[in-house]
DRENPA-3360 file (N, C-alpha, C; in nm, 2 decimals, always signed):
BEGIN
1 = MDRLVEDG = +0.51/+0.47/+1.18/+0.54/+0.42/+1.05/+0.69/+0.37/+1.05 ~ +0.78/+0.45/+1.11/+0.92/+0.41/+1.11/+0.93/+0.26/+1.17 ~ +0.86/+0.24/+1.27/+0.87/+0.10/+1.34/+0.82/-0.01/+1.24 ~ +0.72/+0.02/+1.16/+0.66/-0.07/+1.07/+0.76/-0.10/+0.96 ~ +0.84/+0.00/+0.92/+0.95/-0.02/+0.82/+1.06/-0.10/+0.88 ~ +1.10/-0.07/+1.00/+1.21/-0.14/+1.07/+1.17/-0.29/+1.09 ~ +1.05/-0.31/+1.12/+1.00/-0.45/+1.14/+0.99/-0.53/+1.01 ~ +1.00/-0.46/+0.90/+0.99/-0.53/+0.77/+0.85/-0.55/+0.72;
9 = FILLGGPV = +0.75/-0.48/+0.79/+0.61/-0.49/+0.75/+0.59/-0.40/+0.62 ~ +0.63/-0.27/+0.63/+0.62/-0.19/+0.51/+0.75/-0.20/+0.43 ~ +0.73/-0.25/+0.31/+0.85/-0.27/+0.22/+0.88/-0.15/+0.13 ~ +0.78/-0.07/+0.10/+0.79/+0.05/+0.01/+0.68/+0.14/+0.04 ~ +0.70/+0.27/+0.04/+0.59/+0.36/+0.06/+0.63/+0.50/+0.02 ~ +0.53/+0.58/-0.01/+0.55/+0.72/-0.04/+0.43/+0.79/-0.10 ~ +0.44/+0.92/-0.13/+0.32/+0.99/-0.18/+0.29/+0.95/-0.32 ~ +0.16/+0.96/-0.36/+0.12/+0.94/-0.50/+0.03/+1.05/-0.54;
17 = GDGRQTLH = +0.02/+1.07/-0.67/-0.07/+1.17/-0.73/-0.03/+1.31/-0.69 ~ -0.12/+1.38/-0.63/-0.09/+1.52/-0.59/-0.02/+1.53/-0.45 ~ +0.01/+1.41/-0.39/+0.08/+1.41/-0.27/-0.01/+1.41/-0.14 ~ -0.14/+1.41/-0.17/-0.23/+1.41/-0.05/-0.26/+1.27/+0.00 ~ -0.22/+1.17/-0.08/-0.23/+1.03/-0.04/-0.10/+0.96/-0.05 ~ -0.09/+0.85/+0.02/+0.03/+0.77/+0.01/+0.00/+0.62/-0.03 ~ +0.10/+0.55/-0.08/+0.08/+0.41/-0.11/+0.19/+0.33/-0.03 ~ +0.15/+0.23/+0.03/+0.25/+0.14/+0.10/+0.24/+0.00/+0.05;
25 = VVEADDEN = +0.35/-0.06/+0.02/+0.36/-0.20/-0.01/+0.40/-0.27/+0.12 ~ +0.32/-0.37/+0.16/+0.35/-0.44/+0.29/+0.36/-0.59/+0.27 ~ +0.42/-0.65/+0.37/+0.44/-0.79/+0.38/+0.34/-0.84/+0.48 ~ +0.23/-0.91/+0.44/+0.13/-0.96/+0.53/+0.06/-1.08/+0.47 ~ +0.01/-1.16/+0.56/-0.06/-1.28/+0.52/-0.20/-1.25/+0.46 ~ -0.26/-1.15/+0.51/-0.40/-1.11/+0.45/-0.43/-0.97/+0.49 ~ -0.54/-0.92/+0.44/-0.59/-0.78/+0.47/-0.61/-0.76/+0.61 ~ -0.66/-0.86/+0.68/-0.69/-0.84/+0.83/-0.56/-0.81/+0.90;
33 = EVRLRLAK = -0.45/-0.88/+0.87/-0.32/-0.85/+0.93/-0.28/-0.70/+0.91 ~ -0.30/-0.66/+0.79/-0.27/-0.52/+0.75/-0.35/-0.42/+0.84 ~ -0.48/-0.44/+0.84/-0.57/-0.36/+0.92/-0.53/-0.36/+1.07 ~ -0.50/-0.47/+1.13/-0.46/-0.48/+1.27/-0.33/-0.41/+1.30 ~ -0.23/-0.42/+1.21/-0.11/-0.36/+1.23/-0.12/-0.21/+1.22 ~ -0.19/-0.16/+1.12/-0.20/-0.02/+1.10/-0.30/+0.05/+1.20 ~ -0.39/-0.02/+1.26/-0.48/+0.03/+1.36/-0.40/+0.08/+1.48 ~ -0.28/+0.03/+1.50/-0.20/+0.07/+1.62/-0.12/+0.19/+1.59;
41 = DPWAPDGL = -0.12/+0.24/+1.46/-0.04/+0.36/+1.43/-0.11/+0.48/+1.49 ~ -0.03/+0.58/+1.55/-0.08/+0.70/+1.61/-0.17/+0.78/+1.52 ~ -0.16/+0.77/+1.39/-0.25/+0.85/+1.30/-0.38/+0.79/+1.29 ~ -0.40/+0.66/+1.32/-0.53/+0.59/+1.29/-0.64/+0.65/+1.38 ~ -0.63/+0.67/+1.51/-0.74/+0.72/+1.58/-0.80/+0.86/+1.54 ~ -0.71/+0.94/+1.48/-0.75/+1.07/+1.43/-0.81/+1.07/+1.29 ~ -0.82/+0.95/+1.23/-0.88/+0.94/+1.10/-0.78/+0.98/+0.98 ~ -0.65/+1.00/+1.02/-0.55/+1.04/+0.92/-0.50/+0.92/+0.84;
49 = LQVGSRAA = -0.53/+0.80/+0.88/-0.48/+0.68/+0.82/-0.61/+0.59/+0.78 ~ -0.63/+0.58/+0.65/-0.74/+0.50/+0.60/-0.68/+0.39/+0.52 ~ -0.73/+0.27/+0.54/-0.68/+0.15/+0.47/-0.76/+0.10/+0.36 ~ -0.70/+0.08/+0.24/-0.76/+0.02/+0.13/-0.66/-0.08/+0.08 ~ -0.70/-0.18/+0.00/-0.60/-0.28/-0.04/-0.62/-0.33/-0.18 ~ -0.51/-0.38/-0.23/-0.50/-0.45/-0.36/-0.41/-0.57/-0.33 ~ -0.46/-0.69/-0.34/-0.38/-0.81/-0.31/-0.29/-0.84/-0.43 ~ -0.17/-0.88/-0.40/-0.07/-0.92/-0.51/+0.03/-1.02/-0.45;
57 = RLG = +0.07/-1.11/-0.52/+0.17/-1.21/-0.48/+0.30/-1.18/-0.56 ~ +0.41/-1.16/-0.49/+0.54/-1.13/-0.55/+0.62/-1.25/-0.54 ~ +0.70/-1.28/-0.64/+0.80/-1.38/-0.63/+0.76/-1.52/-0.68;
% end
């Protein structure tokens, strides 16, 4: 995750609700790009990282 922040992919992130889930705001062209980038995260193979999305345009 740190690398994704350093690369400018994750713009904002943190825990939500009871803290068992997190929300990340990312810079990406589409949902496929998000899924491809996050699939490389070490947590993904263990099922600890699940991707859902809500599209929004900022600016």
